[in-house]
C-alpha positions in Angstrom: -30.3 89.8 -52.4 -32.7 91.9 -53.9 -35.1 90.7 -56.7 -37.0 93.5 -58.8 -40.6 92.3 -60.2 -40.5 91.9 -63.6 -43.2 94.1 -64.4 -40.6 96.8 -64.1 -38.3 95.0 -66.1 -40.4 94.1 -69.3 -40.6 98.1 -70.5 -38.0 99.7 -67.6 -38.7 103.6 -66.8 -36.5 105.2 -64.4 -39.7 107.1 -62.8 -41.2 104.2 -61.7 -38.2 101.3 -61.2 -36.3 104.4 -59.3 -39.5 105.0 -57.1 -39.3 101.0 -56.6 -35.7 100.7 -55.7 -35.9 104.1 -53.4 -38.1 102.1 -51.2 -37.3 98.5 -51.4 -34.2 99.4 -50.2 -35.6 102.4 -47.9 -33.6 104.9 -50.1 -33.3 109.4 -49.1 -30.9 109.9 -52.3 -32.9 112.0 -54.6 -30.5 112.2 -57.3 -30.0 109.3 -59.9 -28.1 107.8 -62.6 -29.7 105.2 -65.2 -28.2 102.9 -67.6 -30.3 100.1 -69.4 -29.5 97.5 -71.8 -30.9 94.2 -72.9 -29.2 92.5 -70.2 -28.8 94.6 -67.4 -30.1 97.7 -65.8 -27.5 99.7 -63.6 -29.6 102.6 -61.4 -27.2 104.7 -58.8 -28.3 106.9 -56.4 -25.8 109.2 -54.8 -26.3 112.0 -52.3 -23.5 114.2 -50.2 -21.5 111.1 -48.3 -22.8 108.1 -49.7 -23.9 106.7 -52.7 -25.6 103.5 -53.6 -25.3 101.4 -56.7 -27.7 99.0 -57.8 -26.9 96.4 -60.9 -29.8 94.2 -62.0 -30.1 91.7 -64.4 -33.1 91.2 -66.3 -33.4 88.2 -67.2 -34.2 87.0 -63.3 -34.7 90.1 -62.0 -31.6 89.5 -59.5 -30.5 92.7 -58.2 -26.5 93.3 -56.7 -26.5 96.0 -54.2 -23.4 98.0 -53.4 -23.8 101.2 -51.1 -20.9 103.2 -49.8 -20.5 105.7 -47.1 -18.5 108.0 -46.4 -19.7 109.2 -43.2 -20.2 112.5 -41.7 -16.6 114.6 -42.7 -17.9 113.9 -46.2 -21.3 115.4 -46.1 -20.6 118.0 -43.6 -17.6 118.7 -46.9 -19.8 118.5 -49.4 -22.5 121.0 -48.0 -20.3 123.7 -47.1 -19.0 123.5 -50.9 -22.6 123.3 -52.1 -23.1 126.6 -49.3 -20.1 128.2 -51.1 -20.8 127.6 -54.5 -24.2 128.2 -53.5 -23.1 131.9 -52.4 -20.7 133.3 -54.6 -22.7 132.3 -57.9 -21.1 129.1 -58.8 -24.3 126.9 -58.1 
């Protein structure tokens, strides 16, 4: 289990929290969704073929981390779709 420093939770900032979590979890995922409420902060990192969701309990800083990988074929499929969209002008 991961514990997030209180200094990052007192006034949560998407950029700072994202940077901390990427380092703590060794993530390379650039895309990030962020949602903060009074009790919990939910941060989701996505990349082709993978997703990592971090749910942080603000009261004590404990974080539950769920990671999902769809493997090599999902990555290739996502890259192929991105490439096709770019060459057809859809991107």
